[in-house]
N, C-alpha and C positions, 0 to 999 in steps of 0.2 A: 579424413578423420585420424586423429592421433591414436595409435594402437601400440602400447608399450607396457613393459614392466614399470611400475611406479618408481622403482629404484634406479631405472635407467633414463628417466625423463630428465633432460638437461634444464638448467636454470631458465633459459629463454623460453622453453616450452611451458614450464610451470608458470612463469610470469604472464605468458600469453593467456593461459587458462584462468589465472586468478584475476587478471585485468579484464577478462571477457572481450578484449579487443575493442572496447568502447571508450571513446575519448570525447567526453562532453565538451571540453574546451574547444575542440575542433569546429563545433557548430555554433559556438557562442557569438561570434561576430554577426552571423546572419540572424540569430535570435534577438540580439540587442537591437538590430535595425527594425525588426517587426514590432518588438515591444514598444520602442520609442514612437513608432508610427501610430500605434493604437492609442498610446497615451496622449499624443498630440491631436489626432484627427478623429478619434472615437469611431462611430458607426461607419463613416466614410472609409476609414482604414480597414475595418472588418469586411466591408464589401469588396474592396480592392484585393486584399490578401486572400479572401475566400475564392475569388475568381482566379487568382494567380495559382493557388495550390490545389483547389478542388475542382476547377474548371466550370464553375457555375456562378452566375451573378444573382445573389440573394436579395430580394426586395424587402422581405420582412423576416427578421431573425427569430422572433419568438414564435414558437409553434402554438397555434390556437387550440383551445379545448375541443373545438369541432374537428380539427384535423387529427387530434389525438384519439378521439372517440371513433372516427372513421377508420383510422389505422388499426385500432384494437379489433374492430369488426372483421378485418381481413385476416387476423391471426387464427389459424385452425384451432379447434377446441382442444385437441391433444396438446398443442404447444401451450395454450393458456393454462391447462391443468398442470403441465410441467413447471410453468412459472409459479403457479400457486404453491406447489409443493416446495419449490426452492425458497420462496418468500417466507413460508411458514418455518422452515428449518433454519434459515438465516436469522430470522427474528428470534426464534427460540434460543439459538446459540448466543446471540448478542444480549438478550435479556439476562442471561446468566452472568454477564460481565458487569452488570450494573452494581455499583457500590451503594452503601447507605447515602442518602442525599444530605444528611447532617449527623454529626456525632461530636461528642465532647468527652474528655476524660480528665481526671485530676492528675496533673503532672507532679505537683507537690502540694502540701496542705494549703488550701485556700486559693490555689491557682488552677483554673480550668482552661484547657486548650482543645481545639477541635478543628473540624473541617466542614465546609459547606460546598456541595457540588452543584454547579450551575451550568446548564447547557449554553453553547454558543448561540448567538442570535441568527447567524446565517452561515451556510456552507455551500461551496460549489463542487459539483461532482463532474470530473472529466470522464466521458465515456468514449473510448476510441472508436474509430470507423476506418474508412479507407479500404484496406485489403479485405476486411470482413466486418460484419456487424457483431457487436458484443453486448447483447442485452443483459448478459450475466453481470457485466461490470456496472450496469445501472442498478441492479439489485444489491451488489456488494458495497456500493458507495452510498446509496440513498437509505437503505434499510437501517444500518447502524446509526446513521445520523438522526433518523426519526425515532429510533429506540432511545437514543440519548436525550431527545426532547428538543432538538433544533427546530425553531419556528419556520425558517425559510431555507429550503434546500433546492438549489437549482441544478439543472443538468445542461452541460454543453457537449454537443456531439456533432461531428462533421456531416454535412449533407451529401447526398449522392449527386450524380451528374444531372439528375432531374430537379435538383433543389430540394428534394424531400428527405426526411429522415426515415431510416428503416422502420417499418411498422412494428416489428417485434421489439426493437429498442424502445419505441414510444410506449408500447403496451407494458413493457417491463418497468419503465420509469414511472408510469402512472400507478401501476400496481404496487410499486415500492413506496410511493407516497411523495414523489417529486412535486414541488409547488410551481415551478416554472421550467420550461424546456426550450433551449435555443439551438438553432441549426448553425452552429459555428464550431470549428475544431482547430487543432494545431496550436501554435504559439499564440496566434491572435485570440483564441478563446481564453487561454490562461491569462493573457494581458487584460482582456475585457473583464474577467472575474476579479482581477486584482485592483484595477484602477476604476472600473466602471465606464460605461459609455452612455450615450443618450438613451439607449434601449435597455442595457443590462446594468442593474445596480451592483455595486461591488459586494463581495462577501468577505467574511473574516478568515476563512480557511478554504484551501483548495485541496481536494483529494482525488485519487484515481490514477490508473496506470496510463502510460503513453509511450511514444517512441522517443528517441534520443533528443529530438527538438523540444518536445513537451517537457521532458525531464529537465533539460537545460533551462527552459523558461521558468519552471517552478523554482529551481535553485537560484536563478537570477533575481526573482521577485520576492525572495524570503524576507527582505527588509520592508516590503510593502504588505504582504499577506502571508499568513502561516500556511505551511504545507504539511502533508502527512509524512512523506518520505520520498527519496529518489526512487521511483519505480519505473524501470526501463524495460528493455527486452527480456522476455521470460526465460527461465532456466530450470533445469532439474539435475540433481545428482542422485544416483542410485547406489546404495551399498547392498551388495548381494553375495550370497554364498552358494554352495552346491545345491541347496534346496530350491533355488529359483529356476523358473522356466525361461530359456532363451527367447522364445517367441513372445512371451509376455513382456520381458524387459525391453526387447526391441520395439514393441508396440508403444511403450511409454516414451522411448527416445524419439521415435518418429512423431508421436503426438506432440511432443514439445517442439520439435523442429518445424512443424507446420505453422506455428504462430508467426514467425518472422525470420527473415534471413539472418538477423542478428541473434536469434535465440541460440541457446547452447544446451547440449545434453551430455552428461558425463556418467559413465558406469565405472565403479571401482569394485573389484571383486578379488577374493583370495583364492579363487578357483580358475586356473588357466584355461581349462577345458570350457568352462562357462563363458569366458571372455571370447574365445574363438567362435563358439557356436552363436553367441549373441551378435558378434560382428557380421557373420554371414546372414543372420536373420534381419539385421538392420538394413543391409544392402538389398536384400530381397524385398522387404516391405517398402523401402523408400522408392523403388522403381514403380510400385503400384499405387503410390499415394496420389490422391486427387490434387494436392498442391505440391507436386513433386519438384518443381523448380525451386520453390522456397525451401522445401525439405533438404534438397541437395546442398544448397548454399549454407544452410544452418549446420548440417552435419559435417561440412568441411572444417568448421570451427570446434567440433565436438571431440569427445575422446572416450576410449575404452581402455582402462588401466588395470593392470594386475598387481595387487599388493602382495607383499610377502606374508602378511598376517592380517587378521581383522583389526588389530590395534593400529596398524599402519593405515588401513583404509579409513578408519574413524578419524585418525589424526589429519589425513588429507581433507576429509569432509569438513572438519572444524576450521581448517585454514581457508578452504574454499567458501564457506559460509553461504550455502545455496539458498535460493528463494524457496524451492521445493526440494525436500529430501525424502526419498523413498528408502525404507529399510526393509529389504526383502531377504530375511535370513530366518534360520530355524527358530531362534529365540530373539525376536526384535526388541523386547523390553530391555534385555541386557545391553544391547547396543544403544538404545535410547538414553539410558542413564549416563552415557559418556558423551552425549551430544551437547555442545555449548552454543553453537552458532547455526541457526536455520530459521527461515521464515515460517514454514509450515512443514510438519512431519507426517508421513503416511506410512503406517505400519502394516506389514504382512502382504501376502500375495493378492489379496482381494481389495486393496485400497489404492486405486490409481489416483494420480494427480487430478484427473478429470472429475472425480467425485467432489473434491474440494473446489474445483473450478465452478461447479454448477449447483450442487444440491445437498451436500452433506451438512451444510450449516456454517462451516468455518469460512473465513473471508479469503478471497483470492487476490486482494490487493496487498502485495507483500514486498519487502525490501529485496532488491536485486543488486547485482554487481558487487557483492561482498558487504553490502550495507546491513545484512542480517547480523553482523558482528555487534551493531549498536542500535539497530532499529527493530521494533516489533511490527507485525502485520497490522493492517487497519483494524481498529476496534472501537468500542464505545468511548474509551478514554480520549480518543482523538477529537471528540466533539464536545468535550466539557472542560470547564475550568474548575480547579480545586482551590477554593478560597479558605485560608486559615482563619480561625476565630479564637479569641481568648478573652477570658474574664477573670480578674483577680480581686479578691477581697482585700481590705486594708491589712488584715493580719497576714494574709498570704504574701502581700507585697513587702511587709516588714521582714518576713522570713527570707525573702529573696533579695532584699535590698543590698546586703553586703556583696553578694556575688555580682549583682548588676553594676553597682557603683565602682567596685574594684576593677572590673573588666572595662567599663566605659573610660575610666581615668587612665587605665593602662594604654588605651588607644588614643588618648589625648582628647577625648570628647567629654569635657567637663559638664556641658549643658545636659547631656544625657543623664549623668549622675544626679544633677540638680533636679531634673524632672521627677526623679524618684524621691529625693529628700523632701521636696516641697509638698508632696502628697502625704508624707508621714509626720510633718511638723504638727505640734498641737495647736489648734486654732480656738479662738473665742467661740462661744456657743452660737452667736448669730452668723458665723461664717461656716458652720459645720453643715 
């Protein structure tokens, strides 16, 4: 773990932190090979690639309604209740994001312009598996799509060694409103949703988090299917001052580290004593973590940095553009006003990233690896199209005609100008 004053961090160390040490291009040749295989051979490629990467030969990719119902019965009632609370809060939050489905305004006398919002016909949700089951990702991807009004939402998620999907993931996907669920993961799942196979019909957009291979596949296929954002290994940056508790900060860093060996946790504080105490706590808690091997590898890439001032800490955070940003200071709103780049922000000592991961209502599918500089987290807008609409009266067109024709002719598009003039020419009564 990097442990330094921020002012003493050398350029190579800053670059390593800002790049997250992730190189999508390094895996692209392997991704291209799998994508091409799925495009050419469809379901046969899915079978072979699933056996290759997941160690199981799948005979039927679509999970039947009977299997989903039986899986749901295996889920303890307490967990079902937790899922219900999460679904309610996620749906309530995303309903607040909905815009008017139609509006028009007068932009100039006689000219009306507006917008019509139409949901996508279909969307594919990638729900990770592998090291752990992520039923929460099923909720975060399917619920906003359904709130937006998408007719067909499918889920692709890797099978276990027994060829089955985790029961909690199936229960969560059903509760969220998924229309189809398929036991396939990795690059081959992304390719199947993009191109379609004999079993899986293609979708218009693919959303959801994944590892570096899934992220690379989504980026590769953007010319075929729309994606939400590059969402790779998870990360957190914490801005803290003297008021924060080292034990709590350390628990958040370890929590982030248990996601994946590629995950990264960064603490930036203007209090040197807090930095020292938190480092000791991180080391202590990491030793006792259930996923200690993953945590150890992740923390090797992480950092605790001491800033000379809160302004310096905020500046570094905006450069880092974290997926998750915790602001644990005496007056978090003051710091929040200076934040420009972050996927999701967590204010105060009682707002851990885990709350947003599961049940507070905000979405946990967020831009990573610095993409928070230009991308938003997953939201209802990801699942709709905004179609502009206009209607102009004859008098309104007359008032705009000079501006339109002058600009059209300045661009050398005389037919554009004529399309206006022909509408305004006086006609005989039988042609009006």
